N, C-alpha and C positions, 0 to 999 in steps of 0.2 A: 394483611398483605393481599394484594390482588393476585389471583391465580395466574401462575406462569411468570410473574415478575419477581426477580431476585434482586435484593439490594446488595450493593457491593461496598464493603468496608474499605477504608483507605489502605489497610494492610493487603487486602485482596487486590486492590487496584495497583499497589506497588509491585506485588508479585507478578501480576499480569504484564505490567510495563517491563519489569526485569526479564520476563520470559520473551517478550517481543523483542527487546534489545538483543538478547542472546541469539534469537532466531535471525535477526538482520545481520548480526556479526558473522554468523555462519554463512549466510547467503552471499555476502559481499566477497567471499573467497571462492565462490562457485562460478566458474566461467560461463556455464550454460545459463545460470540465473542472470548474470550481468548482460550477456548477449540478448537474452529475451527481454529484459527491462529496456535496453537501448532500442530494440525493435518496436516495443510498445510505445515508447516515447516518440520515436520517429513517425510512427503511424498516426498517433494523435495529432502531432504537430502538422504533418502533411494534410490530414483531413481538415484541420482548422484553417490552414492557409488556403486550401481550395475553396472552402465555404466562404471565407472572407473575400476572395477574389471574385466568386460568383455573385456576391451581393453588390459589388461595385459596378 
């Protein structure tokens, strides 16, 4: 094994995925998280639209 590299078994991967799903389920009920996510999406879209417009 290479130092610092950990192999992940399929069981570990399933556990990580389950934990991630549970975390997202918790987050979708958090109004602050949703508001923040919408703001981030709007910011990225606005930036891309401006960049595309400047290239034309």
